[in-house]
N, C-alpha and C positions, 0 to 999 in steps of 0.2 A: 555642541548638539549637532546630534545626528538626525540626515533629512528624513521624512514619513517613506521616501522614497529607498530610502537607501533600506528601514527598519522596515516597511516589504519584503525590498529584496532581500535579505535573513532570512523574515519570516517563512519564506519561501523555501528557503535553500534548506535549511531548518526540516521541516517537514521533508524535503524530500528526502534528507538523510534515513530523520524516524521509519517513514514506509523502507526504505531499503532496509533497515535492522528486521522490522516485521515481518518483510518475502525470507529476509536469512531464517531468523525463528522459523517460521513456517514453515521452509522447507527444511530448517533439522529433522519437526517436527515428524511431516507428517510426507516430506520426501519431495523432488526435485516432478514429476512428475503433477502432485495433486499443487506446486505451488502453479506450472504452470496454464494449471484449469484454474485453475483463481486468477493470474492472472489477467487470461482471456476474460475467462465472465468480465471484470473488468474495464478492461480495454481493449482494442485492436491497434489501435498505433497511439505514434503522441501528442495528439492533437486530442483522436475520443478515445475521455476516459467517464465511469459515472463519479458523478460528486455524493455521492457515501455508500457506507455499509450496503449495502442490495446486492446478493450475489455473493456475498466473505466467506460466505460458506458451499466449499463446491459439492460437498456428498453430505449435505446433512446432519456433518456434528459440530459441535460448540468450537467453536472457534480459537478456544483455551482449556486448557482442564479444571473440573471440575475442585 
């Protein structure tokens, strides 16, 4: 039986891997500078970050193809 803390840690690890994958896809689609702009809008360091999608679109375009 898994403990709740272990399950939470696994969920957070999965979320981090998904974030990395999404950033990699975004970089391939928009370029490194757009990715850095996106990251700068979401966080300034490891302890300061947004809690939602606010600011996720750095140049006013959809974040996914139509």
